[in-house]
N, CA, C and O atoms as a DFTB+ gen file, in Angstrom:
700 C
 N C O
     1  1      -8.423      28.589     -88.546
     2  2      -7.332      27.736     -89.427
     3  2      -6.867      26.603     -89.302
     4  3      -6.352      26.071     -88.318
     5  1      -7.145      26.034     -90.833
     6  2      -6.974      24.811     -90.485
     7  2      -5.994      24.334     -91.036
     8  3      -5.701      24.896     -92.091
     9  1      -5.229      23.332     -90.669
    10  2      -4.302      22.082     -90.720
    11  2      -3.366      22.928     -92.589
    12  3      -3.643      22.751     -93.775
    13  1      -2.330      23.749     -91.919
    14  2      -1.443      23.363     -93.508
    15  2      -2.182      24.872     -93.961
    16  3      -1.348      25.563     -94.545
    17  1      -2.956      25.266     -93.893
    18  2      -3.220      26.175     -94.111
    19  2      -3.751      27.762     -93.314
    20  3      -4.496      27.578     -92.351
    21  1      -3.422      29.275     -93.648
    22  2      -3.625      29.880     -93.084
    23  2      -4.615      30.579     -93.416
    24  3      -5.118      29.854     -94.274
    25  1      -5.463      31.764     -93.328
    26  2      -6.854      31.612     -93.548
    27  2      -6.887      33.476     -93.607
    28  3      -6.662      34.302     -92.723
    29  1      -7.393      33.686     -95.527
    30  2      -6.795      34.802     -95.871
    31  2      -7.878      35.773     -95.861
    32  3      -8.784      34.950     -95.735
    33  1      -8.363      36.676     -95.890
    34  2     -10.067      37.882     -95.631
    35  2     -10.048      38.141     -97.897
    36  3      -9.121      38.402     -98.664
    37  1     -11.490      37.894     -98.130
    38  2     -11.066      38.427     -99.795
    39  2     -10.466      38.416    -100.332
    40  3     -10.329      37.674    -101.305
    41  1      -9.471      39.660     -99.766
    42  2      -8.148      40.703    -100.130
    43  2      -6.517      39.989    -100.318
    44  3      -5.465      40.414    -100.797
    45  1      -7.004      38.482     -99.566
    46  2      -6.152      37.580     -99.570
    47  2      -4.756      37.845     -98.829
    48  3      -3.597      37.428     -98.816
    49  1      -5.622      38.838     -98.193
    50  2      -3.634      39.463     -97.112
    51  2      -4.322      38.919     -96.253
    52  3      -5.499      38.584     -96.383
    53  1      -3.381      38.736     -94.945
    54  2      -3.526      38.355     -93.822
    55  2      -4.122      39.398     -92.801
    56  3      -3.668      40.528     -92.978
    57  1      -4.614      39.335     -92.245
    58  2      -5.077      40.865     -91.365
    59  2      -4.702      40.673     -89.682
    60  3      -5.557      40.456     -88.824
    61  1      -3.587      40.773     -89.486
    62  2      -3.204      40.653     -87.751
    63  2      -3.256      41.328     -87.074
    64  3      -2.130      41.798     -87.236
    65  1      -3.793      42.061     -86.074
    66  2      -3.471      43.382     -85.240
    67  2      -2.712      43.456     -84.367
    68  3      -2.385      44.442     -83.707
    69  1      -2.233      41.946     -84.277
    70  2       0.107      41.898     -83.416
    71  2       0.991      42.603     -84.119
    72  3       1.652      43.528     -83.648
    73  1       1.053      42.173     -85.361
    74  2       2.543      42.916     -86.162
    75  2       1.647      43.509     -87.658
    76  3       1.568      42.526     -88.395
    77  1       1.022      44.635     -88.288
    78  2       1.075      45.238     -88.951
    79  2       2.216      44.416     -90.555
    80  3       1.647      44.241     -91.633
    81  1       3.202      44.172     -90.446
    82  2       4.062      43.221     -92.221
    83  2       3.252      42.352     -92.445
    84  3       3.060      41.765     -93.510
    85  1       2.586      42.183     -91.178
    86  2       1.554      40.200     -91.604
    87  2       0.437      40.857     -93.413
    88  3       0.395      40.322     -94.521
    89  1      -0.475      42.551     -92.739
    90  2      -0.888      42.416     -93.860
    91  2       0.025      42.852     -95.853
    92  3      -0.433      43.124     -96.963
    93  1       1.112      42.713     -95.398
    94  2       2.142      42.484     -97.237
    95  2       2.308      41.533     -97.252
    96  3       3.241      41.447     -98.051
    97  1       1.929      39.904     -96.700
    98  2       1.477      38.962     -96.868
    99  2      -0.009      38.360     -97.730
   100  3      -1.038      38.482     -97.065
   101  1      -0.128      37.892     -98.780
   102  2      -0.644      37.669     -99.773
   103  2      -0.970      36.303    -100.460
   104  3      -0.328      35.849    -101.407
   105  1      -2.026      35.714     -99.880
   106  2      -1.592      34.485    -100.844
   107  2      -2.832      34.249    -102.000
   108  3      -3.895      34.795    -102.296
   109  1      -1.518      32.382    -102.744
   110  2      -2.457      32.720    -103.688
   111  2      -2.024      31.198    -103.993
   112  3      -1.223      30.430    -103.460
   113  1      -3.232      31.063    -105.489
   114  2      -3.474      29.150    -105.939
   115  2      -4.105      28.593    -104.695
   116  3      -5.192      28.901    -104.205
   117  1      -3.223      27.718    -104.277
   118  2      -4.104      26.389    -103.094
   119  2      -3.790      26.592    -101.719
   120  3      -4.449      25.928    -100.918
   121  1      -2.529      27.724    -101.074
   122  2      -2.391      27.870    -100.135
   123  2      -3.949      29.083     -99.678
   124  3      -4.343      29.453     -98.572
   125  1      -4.295      29.288    -100.601
   126  2      -6.049      29.923    -100.029
   127  2      -7.003      29.930     -99.900
   128  3      -7.798      29.329    -100.622
   129  1      -7.267      30.555     -99.011
   130  2      -8.333      28.800     -98.255
   131  2      -9.731      29.574     -98.633
   132  3     -10.457      29.788     -97.663
   133  1     -10.275      30.087    -100.094
   134  2     -10.788      30.286    -100.036
   135  2     -13.026      29.928    -101.115
   136  3     -13.965      30.386    -101.766
   137  1     -12.284      28.583    -100.279
   138  2     -12.642      27.299    -100.201
   139  2     -13.527      27.109    -101.623
   140  3     -14.514      26.380    -101.526
   141  1     -13.210      27.783    -103.088
   142  2     -13.182      27.278    -104.080
   143  2     -12.703      25.714    -104.215
   144  3     -12.510      25.067    -103.185
   145  1     -12.534      25.183    -105.374
   146  2     -12.240      23.969    -105.846
   147  2     -10.482      24.904    -106.076
   148  3     -10.259      26.039    -106.496
   149  1      -9.807      24.136    -105.731
   150  2      -7.865      23.802    -106.724
   151  2      -7.532      23.741    -107.747
   152  3      -6.567      23.067    -108.106
   153  1      -8.385      24.567    -108.638
   154  2      -7.404      24.295    -110.407
   155  2      -7.394      25.326    -110.776
   156  3      -8.232      25.997    -110.173
   157  1      -6.822      25.906    -111.548
   158  2      -5.339      26.631    -112.370
   159  2      -6.799      27.923    -112.926
   160  3      -6.817      28.824    -112.087
   161  1      -7.726      28.125    -113.869
   162  2      -8.257      29.720    -112.999
   163  2      -8.957      30.035    -112.267
   164  3      -9.860      30.868    -112.353
   165  1      -8.388      28.924    -110.796
   166  2      -9.038      29.719    -109.293
   167  2      -6.951      30.987    -109.099
   168  3      -6.587      32.151    -108.926
   169  1      -6.359      29.597    -109.304
   170  2      -5.152      30.359    -109.037
   171  2      -4.335      32.423    -109.464
   172  3      -3.927      33.426    -108.879
   173  1      -4.681      31.626    -111.466
   174  2      -4.118      32.229    -111.918
   175  2      -5.371      33.943    -111.411
   176  3      -4.878      35.067    -111.509
   177  1      -6.480      33.807    -111.056
   178  2      -7.571      34.768    -110.660
   179  2      -6.912      35.409    -109.212
   180  3      -6.662      36.611    -109.128
   181  1      -6.589      34.174    -107.755
   182  2      -5.935      35.019    -107.115
   183  2      -4.869      35.438    -107.274
   184  3      -4.322      35.928    -106.286
   185  1      -4.299      35.424    -108.286
   186  2      -2.415      35.731    -109.153
   187  2      -2.452      37.480    -109.239
   188  3      -1.871      38.468    -108.791
   189  1      -3.599      37.076    -110.174
   190  2      -3.985      38.950    -110.335
   191  2      -4.141      39.989    -109.229
   192  3      -3.481      40.855    -108.654
   193  1      -5.409      39.426    -109.232
   194  2      -6.002      39.569    -107.614
   195  2      -4.985      40.418    -106.839
   196  3      -4.962      41.648    -106.812
   197  1      -3.981      39.408    -106.087
   198  2      -3.002      39.817    -105.515
   199  2      -2.080      40.598    -105.402
   200  3      -1.488      41.220    -104.520
   201  1      -2.050      40.321    -107.429
   202  2      -0.293      41.781    -107.737
   203  2      -1.604      42.844    -107.787
   204  3      -1.341      43.399    -106.721
   205  1      -2.632      43.422    -108.178
   206  2      -3.289      44.003    -108.541
   207  2      -3.313      44.792    -106.890
   208  3      -3.265      46.022    -106.927
   209  1      -3.374      44.211    -105.646
   210  2      -3.056      44.772    -103.905
   211  2      -1.466      45.377    -103.597
   212  3      -1.054      46.529    -103.457
   213  1      -0.863      44.203    -103.566
   214  2       0.577      44.395    -103.468
   215  2       0.661      46.184    -104.579
   216  3       0.802      47.320    -104.125
   217  1       0.529      45.817    -105.849
   218  2       0.880      47.547    -106.412
   219  2      -0.306      48.342    -105.874
   220  3      -0.231      49.522    -105.532
   221  1      -1.339      47.638    -105.833
   222  2      -1.827      49.730    -104.833
   223  2      -1.146      50.090    -103.553
   224  3      -0.887      51.275    -103.344
   225  1      -0.777      49.007    -102.519
   226  2      -0.041      49.116    -101.461
   227  2       1.206      49.518    -101.964
   228  3       1.842      49.067    -101.012
   229  1       2.313      50.133    -102.887
   230  2       3.306      50.212    -103.067
   231  2       3.763      51.692    -103.726
   232  3       4.804      52.293    -103.993
   233  1       1.426      52.006    -103.868
   234  2       2.073      53.457    -104.665
   235  2       1.510      53.888    -103.560
   236  3       1.668      55.106    -103.474
   237  1       0.673      53.258    -102.293
   238  2       0.928      54.446    -100.391
   239  2       1.717      54.484    -100.173
   240  3       2.186      55.561     -99.807
   241  1       2.397      53.474    -100.220
   242  2       4.018      53.537     -99.551
   243  2       4.312      54.721     -99.699
   244  3       4.392      55.641     -98.885
   245  1       4.600      54.634    -101.619
   246  2       5.122      55.971    -102.159
   247  2       4.746      58.090    -102.176
   248  3       5.419      59.112    -102.307
   249  1       3.616      57.809    -102.003
   250  2       2.423      58.504    -101.875
   251  2       1.983      58.855    -100.580
   252  3       1.194      57.912    -100.616
   253  1       1.723      59.463     -99.214
   254  2       1.145      58.835     -98.411
   255  2      -0.386      60.078     -97.766
   256  3      -0.903      60.273     -96.666
   257  1      -0.612      60.647     -99.188
   258  2      -2.224      60.823     -99.016
   259  2      -2.907      59.879    -100.455
   260  3      -3.743      60.403    -101.192
   261  1      -2.506      58.757    -100.631
   262  2      -2.777      57.819    -100.783
   263  2      -2.863      56.137    -100.547
   264  3      -1.956      55.324    -100.729
   265  1      -4.657      55.811     -99.945
   266  2      -4.925      55.625     -99.103
   267  2      -4.587      53.090    -100.152
   268  3      -5.090      52.874    -101.255
   269  1      -3.989      52.217     -99.597
   270  2      -4.260      51.234    -100.732
   271  2      -5.876      50.617    -100.141
   272  3      -6.478      50.256     -99.130
   273  1      -6.050      50.887    -102.111
   274  2      -7.821      50.907    -102.180
   275  2      -7.751      48.786    -102.569
   276  3      -7.591      48.457    -103.744
   277  1      -7.861      47.872    -101.683
   278  2      -7.755      46.233    -101.656
   279  2      -8.951      45.009    -103.134
   280  3     -10.136      44.776    -102.895
   281  1      -8.338      44.536    -104.289
   282  2      -9.389      44.730    -104.436
   283  2      -9.878      43.276    -103.629
   284  3      -9.704      43.186    -102.413
   285  1     -10.450      42.248    -104.347
   286  2     -11.437      41.454    -103.303
   287  2     -11.390      39.601    -103.900
   288  3     -11.157      39.458    -105.100
   289  1     -11.552      38.639    -103.266
   290  2     -11.701      37.763    -104.620
   291  2     -13.001      37.500    -104.463
   292  3     -13.494      37.296    -103.354
   293  1     -13.775      37.479    -105.741
   294  2     -15.033      37.129    -105.915
   295  2     -15.328      35.878    -105.276
   296  3     -14.408      35.132    -104.942
   297  1     -16.584      35.571    -105.068
   298  2     -17.006      34.273    -104.703
   299  2     -17.965      33.817    -105.667
   300  3     -19.033      34.306    -106.036
   301  1     -16.843      31.902    -106.267
   302  2     -17.235      31.916    -107.366
   303  2     -17.287      29.794    -107.035
   304  3     -16.560      28.965    -106.487
   305  1     -17.974      29.798    -107.422
   306  2     -19.304      28.271    -106.989
   307  2     -18.569      27.240    -107.822
   308  3     -18.086      27.346    -108.950
   309  1     -18.605      26.254    -107.015
   310  2     -17.618      24.750    -107.451
   311  2     -18.149      24.757    -108.915
   312  3     -19.123      25.332    -109.401
   313  1     -17.182      23.916    -109.484
   314  2     -16.692      23.890    -110.655
   315  2     -15.335      23.181    -111.714
   316  3     -14.189      23.629    -111.701
   317  1     -15.657      22.365    -112.316
   318  2     -13.861      22.459    -113.219
   319  2     -14.550      21.275    -114.699
   320  3     -15.702      21.208    -115.128
   321  1     -13.855      20.843    -114.947
   322  2     -13.915      20.547    -116.619
   323  2     -12.257      19.145    -116.032
   324  3     -11.432      19.086    -115.121
   325  1     -12.708      18.142    -117.531
   326  2     -11.486      17.288    -117.153
   327  2     -11.348      16.706    -118.183
   328  3     -12.268      15.952    -118.500
   329  1      -9.993      16.840    -119.232
   330  2     -10.468      16.541    -120.204
   331  2      -9.702      14.776    -120.133
   332  3      -8.627      14.669    -119.542
   333  1     -10.125      13.952    -120.545
   334  2     -10.611      13.152    -120.732
   335  2     -10.209      11.915    -122.307
   336  3     -11.148      11.215    -122.688
   337  1      -8.955      11.802    -122.983
   338  2      -8.884      11.166    -124.357
   339  2      -9.683      12.651    -125.420
   340  3      -9.316      13.826    -125.458
   341  1     -10.727      12.039    -126.087
   342  2     -11.038      12.846    -127.294
   343  2     -12.222      13.364    -126.629
   344  3     -13.132      13.746    -127.365
   345  1     -12.402      13.461    -125.158
   346  2     -13.864      14.241    -124.522
   347  2     -13.306      15.018    -123.369
   348  3     -12.141      15.416    -123.366
   349  1     -14.304      15.268    -122.210
   350  2     -14.404      16.625    -121.899
   351  2     -15.451      15.577    -120.670
   352  3     -16.326      14.813    -121.077
   353  1     -15.187      15.725    -119.477
   354  2     -16.286      15.605    -118.050
   355  2     -16.251      17.224    -117.471
   356  3     -15.279      17.978    -117.520
   357  1     -17.281      17.452    -117.045
   358  2     -17.396      19.446    -116.599
   359  2     -18.308      19.274    -116.027
   360  3     -19.088      18.462    -116.525
   361  1     -18.638      19.816    -114.922
   362  2     -19.618      19.687    -113.992
   363  2     -19.279      21.419    -113.377
   364  3     -18.248      21.961    -112.977
   365  1     -20.813      21.933    -113.562
   366  2     -20.445      24.056    -112.805
   367  2     -21.424      24.479    -112.449
   368  3     -22.046      23.583    -111.878
   369  1     -22.172      25.762    -112.462
   370  2     -23.184      26.689    -111.588
   371  2     -24.108      26.300    -112.725
   372  3     -23.484      26.213    -113.783
   373  1     -25.234      26.073    -112.820
   374  2     -26.277      26.059    -113.399
   375  2     -26.426      24.951    -114.817
   376  3     -26.923      25.137    -115.928
   377  1     -25.691      23.642    -114.143
   378  2     -25.712      22.582    -115.536
   379  2     -24.851      21.599    -114.171
   380  3     -24.153      21.984    -113.232
   381  1     -25.320      20.125    -114.632
   382  2     -25.147      18.867    -114.330
   383  2     -23.762      18.310    -114.679
   384  3     -23.209      18.731    -115.695
   385  1     -23.384      17.729    -114.191
   386  2     -21.941      16.894    -114.486
   387  2     -22.639      15.906    -115.816
   388  3     -23.553      15.083    -115.869
   389  1     -21.167      16.784    -117.328
   390  2     -21.456      16.459    -118.610
   391  2     -21.315      16.178    -118.967
   392  3     -20.798      17.130    -119.552
   393  1     -20.976      14.780    -120.086
   394  2     -19.624      14.282    -120.844
   395  2     -19.982      14.602    -122.234
   396  3     -21.075      14.948    -122.681
   397  1     -18.477      14.363    -123.041
   398  2     -18.630      14.160    -124.079
   399  2     -18.067      14.937    -124.884
   400  3     -18.065      15.956    -124.193
   401  1     -17.457      15.298    -126.081
   402  2     -16.596      15.262    -127.778
   403  2     -17.947      16.985    -127.042
   404  3     -17.693      17.597    -126.005
   405  1     -18.881      17.224    -127.731
   406  2     -19.318      18.858    -127.010
   407  2     -18.664      19.027    -125.441
   408  3     -18.106      19.995    -124.926
   409  1     -18.839      18.257    -125.135
   410  2     -18.053      19.534    -123.782
   411  2     -16.387      19.809    -123.670
   412  3     -15.941      20.668    -122.910
   413  1     -15.256      18.699    -124.799
   414  2     -14.950      19.054    -125.099
   415  2     -13.753      19.842    -125.730
   416  3     -12.557      20.007    -125.490
   417  1     -14.642      20.234    -126.626
   418  2     -15.140      21.719    -127.256
   419  2     -15.047      22.997    -127.129
   420  3     -14.197      23.835    -127.432
   421  1     -16.819      23.024    -126.256
   422  2     -16.188      24.095    -125.809
   423  2     -15.838      25.075    -124.023
   424  3     -15.947      26.218    -123.581
   425  1     -15.152      22.985    -123.296
   426  2     -14.224      23.675    -122.589
   427  2     -12.662      23.358    -122.656
   428  3     -11.730      23.119    -121.888
   429  1     -12.948      23.512    -124.193
   430  2     -11.277      22.625    -123.979
   431  2     -10.956      23.413    -125.932
   432  3      -9.867      23.365    -126.505
   433  1     -11.468      23.660    -126.165
   434  2     -11.294      24.329    -128.382
   435  2     -10.752      22.582    -128.663
   436  3     -11.171      21.496    -128.261
   437  1      -9.508      23.055    -129.645
   438  2      -8.974      22.245    -130.283
   439  2      -7.499      22.311    -129.903
   440  3      -6.831      22.260    -130.936
   441  1      -6.843      22.392    -128.967
   442  2      -5.945      23.230    -128.303
   443  2      -5.483      22.753    -126.831
   444  3      -4.408      23.011    -126.290
   445  1      -6.963      21.703    -126.118
   446  2      -7.336      22.408    -125.005
   447  2      -6.634      22.922    -124.093
   448  3      -5.717      22.614    -123.331
   449  1      -7.448      24.002    -124.417
   450  2      -7.022      25.657    -123.241
   451  2      -6.228      26.129    -123.813
   452  3      -6.411      27.324    -124.042
   453  1      -5.257      25.657    -124.221
   454  2      -3.767      26.332    -125.040
   455  2      -3.729      28.257    -124.829
   456  3      -3.419      29.056    -123.944
   457  1      -4.291      28.301    -126.349
   458  2      -4.594      29.522    -126.704
   459  2      -5.783      30.767    -125.641
   460  3      -5.725      31.997    -125.674
   461  1      -6.861      29.812    -124.708
   462  2      -7.443      30.381    -124.301
   463  2      -6.321      30.558    -122.482
   464  3      -6.633      30.957    -121.360
   465  1      -5.327      30.145    -122.941
   466  2      -4.952      30.729    -121.387
   467  2      -3.745      31.310    -121.798
   468  3      -3.235      32.038    -120.947
   469  1      -2.869      31.146    -123.339
   470  2      -1.905      32.326    -123.698
   471  2      -2.899      33.631    -122.906
   472  3      -2.566      34.307    -121.933
   473  1      -4.016      33.687    -123.583
   474  2      -4.664      35.166    -123.643
   475  2      -4.952      36.060    -122.724
   476  3      -4.873      37.282    -122.595
   477  1      -5.545      34.538    -121.705
   478  2      -5.723      34.179    -120.416
   479  2      -4.596      35.770    -119.773
   480  3      -4.771      36.882    -119.274
   481  1      -3.253      34.704    -120.309
   482  2      -1.837      35.393    -119.799
   483  2      -1.694      37.122    -120.006
   484  3      -1.337      38.058    -119.291
   485  1      -2.054      37.000    -121.026
   486  2      -1.620      38.212    -121.813
   487  2      -0.599      38.018    -122.584
   488  3      -0.028      38.968    -123.119
   489  1      -0.340      37.165    -122.701
   490  2       0.720      36.280    -124.262
   491  2       0.903      36.532    -125.587
   492  3       1.849      36.428    -126.367
   493  1      -0.428      36.948    -125.664
   494  2      -0.913      36.221    -127.291
   495  2      -0.191      37.789    -128.360
   496  3      -0.397      38.964    -128.058
   497  1       0.258      37.526    -129.024
   498  2       0.480      38.265    -130.264
   499  2      -1.130      39.648    -130.425
   500  3      -2.155      39.710    -129.747
   501  1      -0.672      40.503    -131.569
   502  2      -1.232      41.045    -132.464
   503  2      -2.135      40.536    -133.156
   504  3      -3.348      40.542    -133.368
   505  1      -0.999      40.007    -133.503
   506  2      -1.985      39.269    -135.051
   507  2      -2.715      37.626    -134.422
   508  3      -3.316      36.901    -135.215
   509  1      -2.588      37.329    -133.321
   510  2      -3.138      36.219    -132.762
   511  2      -4.569      36.644    -132.369
   512  3      -5.609      36.257    -132.903
   513  1      -4.415      37.679    -131.141
   514  2      -5.739      38.507    -130.855
   515  2      -7.403      38.970    -131.860
   516  3      -8.583      39.097    -131.532
   517  1      -6.224      39.165    -133.851
   518  2      -7.170      39.857    -134.451
   519  2      -8.126      38.050    -134.666
   520  3      -9.301      37.684    -134.699
   521  1      -6.318      37.169    -134.792
   522  2      -6.931      35.603    -135.608
   523  2      -8.480      35.260    -135.026
   524  3      -9.566      35.206    -135.603
   525  1      -7.905      34.959    -132.978
   526  2      -9.040      34.269    -132.158
   527  2     -10.349      35.924    -132.556
   528  3     -10.777      35.181    -133.439
   529  1     -11.065      37.013    -132.666
   530  2     -11.266      37.631    -132.689
   531  2     -12.184      37.585    -134.348
   532  3     -13.329      38.012    -134.496
   533  1     -11.682      37.220    -134.993
   534  2     -12.247      36.519    -135.826
   535  2     -12.418      35.880    -136.638
   536  3     -12.663      36.118    -137.820
   537  1     -12.213      34.197    -135.620
   538  2     -12.450      33.135    -135.719
   539  2     -14.441      33.209    -134.642
   540  3     -15.519      32.625    -134.757
   541  1     -13.893      34.209    -133.796
   542  2     -15.065      33.554    -132.818
   543  2     -16.198      34.880    -133.729
   544  3     -17.392      34.818    -133.435
   545  1     -15.869      35.715    -134.514
   546  2     -16.938      36.197    -135.303
   547  2     -17.458      35.111    -136.648
   548  3     -18.504      35.298    -137.270
   549  1     -16.808      34.341    -136.836
   550  2     -17.129      33.807    -138.386
   551  2     -18.498      32.315    -137.217
   552  3     -19.585      31.824    -137.520
   553  1     -17.584      32.151    -135.941
   554  2     -18.483      31.555    -135.049
   555  2     -19.718      31.327    -134.736
   556  3     -20.483      30.392    -134.971
   557  1     -19.837      32.595    -134.006
   558  2     -21.055      33.831    -134.289
   559  2     -22.331      33.461    -135.271
   560  3     -23.538      33.267    -135.122
   561  1     -21.510      33.473    -136.211
   562  2     -22.163      33.940    -137.122
   563  2     -22.763      32.588    -138.086
   564  3     -23.465      32.670    -139.094
   565  1     -22.493      31.946    -137.743
   566  2     -22.910      30.465    -138.256
   567  2     -23.545      30.030    -136.877
   568  3     -24.440      29.261    -137.228
   569  1     -23.556      30.064    -136.227
   570  2     -24.833      29.988    -135.265
   571  2     -25.800      30.397    -135.529
   572  3     -26.768      29.639    -135.586
   573  1     -25.962      32.083    -135.858
   574  2     -26.633      32.787    -135.992
   575  2     -27.164      32.179    -137.526
   576  3     -28.361      32.456    -137.595
   577  1     -26.901      31.747    -138.276
   578  2     -27.028      30.868    -139.076
   579  2     -28.330      29.845    -139.426
   580  3     -29.477      29.835    -139.873
   581  1     -27.055      28.836    -138.770
   582  2     -27.669      27.832    -137.828
   583  2     -29.449      28.113    -136.832
   584  3     -30.432      27.379    -136.936
   585  1     -29.385      28.803    -136.353
   586  2     -30.485      28.849    -136.173
   587  2     -31.959      29.089    -136.756
   588  3     -33.121      28.683    -136.726
   589  1     -30.405      30.778    -137.738
   590  2     -31.830      31.144    -138.600
   591  2     -32.704      29.628    -139.335
   592  3     -33.820      29.705    -139.849
   593  1     -31.860      28.276    -139.218
   594  2     -32.285      27.360    -140.811
   595  2     -33.439      26.788    -139.464
   596  3     -34.658      26.622    -139.501
   597  1     -32.589      26.622    -138.505
   598  2     -33.738      26.365    -137.451
   599  2     -35.303      26.217    -137.159
   600  3     -36.076      25.356    -136.738
   601  1     -35.340      27.708    -137.676
   602  2     -36.136      28.694    -137.673
   603  2     -37.466      28.027    -138.671
   604  3     -38.605      27.561    -138.690
   605  1     -36.135      28.460    -139.520
   606  2     -37.110      28.050    -140.592
   607  2     -38.115      27.359    -140.656
   608  3     -39.336      27.512    -140.697
   609  1     -36.732      25.855    -140.660
   610  2     -36.861      24.704    -140.551
   611  2     -38.978      23.940    -140.062
   612  3     -39.931      23.320    -140.536
   613  1     -38.450      24.698    -138.754
   614  2     -39.943      25.323    -138.137
   615  2     -41.117      26.015    -138.849
   616  3     -42.267      25.881    -139.267
   617  1     -40.586      26.432    -138.778
   618  2     -41.801      27.360    -139.723
   619  2     -42.577      27.059    -140.750
   620  3     -43.583      27.698    -141.057
   621  1     -41.894      25.481    -141.682
   622  2     -42.042      24.822    -142.904
   623  2     -42.775      23.995    -142.070
   624  3     -43.804      23.680    -142.668
   625  1     -42.710      23.302    -140.539
   626  2     -43.497      22.201    -140.478
   627  2     -44.531      23.008    -140.028
   628  3     -45.652      22.529    -140.204
   629  1     -44.475      24.062    -139.514
   630  2     -45.944      24.303    -139.067
   631  2     -46.944      24.768    -139.981
   632  3     -48.169      24.656    -139.958
   633  1     -45.822      25.548    -141.137
   634  2     -46.876      25.264    -142.755
   635  2     -47.884      24.108    -143.082
   636  3     -49.114      24.076    -143.054
   637  1     -46.934      23.167    -143.403
   638  2     -47.361      21.792    -143.449
   639  2     -47.691      21.502    -142.751
   640  3     -47.863      20.286    -142.827
   641  1     -48.264      22.306    -141.001
   642  2     -49.809      21.532    -139.997
   643  2     -50.356      21.589    -140.568
   644  3     -50.758      20.630    -141.227
   645  1     -50.706      22.672    -140.684
   646  2     -51.945      24.134    -140.489
   647  2     -52.001      23.568    -142.119
   648  3     -52.734      22.609    -141.880
   649  1     -51.738      23.465    -143.699
   650  2     -51.978      22.765    -144.681
   651  2     -53.082      20.852    -144.586
   652  3     -54.010      20.209    -145.077
   653  1     -52.211      20.850    -143.767
   654  2     -52.434      19.392    -143.361
   655  2     -54.182      20.122    -143.325
   656  3     -55.166      20.120    -144.065
   657  1     -53.628      20.934    -141.420
   658  2     -55.365      20.664    -141.137
   659  2     -56.189      21.087    -141.580
   660  3     -57.301      20.711    -141.207
   661  1     -56.061      22.112    -142.631
   662  2     -57.007      22.811    -143.638
   663  2     -57.373      21.843    -145.072
   664  3     -58.467      22.215    -145.498
   665  1     -57.034      21.192    -145.572
   666  2     -57.634      20.096    -145.807
   667  2     -58.624      19.006    -145.272
   668  3     -59.760      18.717    -145.649
   669  1     -57.630      18.354    -144.013
   670  2     -58.587      17.889    -143.641
   671  2     -59.739      18.643    -143.570
   672  3     -60.602      18.032    -144.200
   673  1     -60.104      19.492    -143.194
   674  2     -61.061      19.775    -142.487
   675  2     -62.209      20.752    -143.721
   676  3     -63.195      21.481    -143.615
   677  1     -61.603      20.370    -144.511
   678  2     -61.978      20.473    -145.859
   679  2     -62.713      19.742    -146.093
   680  3     -63.895      20.075    -146.188
   681  1     -62.209      18.144    -146.325
   682  2     -62.436      17.152    -146.564
   683  2     -63.777      16.347    -145.096
   684  3     -64.554      15.392    -145.088
   685  1     -63.458      17.208    -144.292
   686  2     -64.306      16.938    -143.756
   687  2     -66.073      17.336    -143.993
   688  3     -66.936      16.459    -144.048
   689  1     -66.354      18.793    -144.110
   690  2     -67.168      19.553    -144.950
   691  2     -67.625      18.750    -145.182
   692  3     -68.522      18.159    -144.581
   693  1     -66.721      18.343    -146.861
   694  2     -67.666      18.085    -148.016
   695  2     -68.145      16.920    -148.268
   696  3     -68.681      16.535    -149.307
   697  1     -67.755      15.802    -146.369
   698  2     -68.575      14.647    -146.520
   699  2     -69.182      14.718    -146.645
   700  3     -69.905      13.730    -146.778
């Protein structure tokens, strides 16, 4: 145990053979010693897992035939994003530290992640969910169109190079 922290297993509850009630104590957020960066995302996740585990324990108390099935907090690699003005700086699995306007859009969209947070917490209306789905679909379509346009441009350039090579080889043969 580190100073000021209790060590919890991945189920986020205390396991103590001396006190049976200790298994009813759960950790969420920064107090959970889960080796991840202390940030809102992991706090949300530990809260959700702890709530599921508490509910499972309550069901097991009500029905003696049932055993509490406790979910575990997954290992989370270090990651973080920080908004700075109109840009963001971020690091995470699969990429080194990056910054810029594109990182701001990718990590926080145009509202500093407000819609994403509300969605994660289940606080969005059905209309907002439908709007988000439509927006995501439009973005996917735009990305697909842009990828096709880029591919067509590459094909066109390749065709021009082939034509250029055939013209230069014809000139060489004629000479």
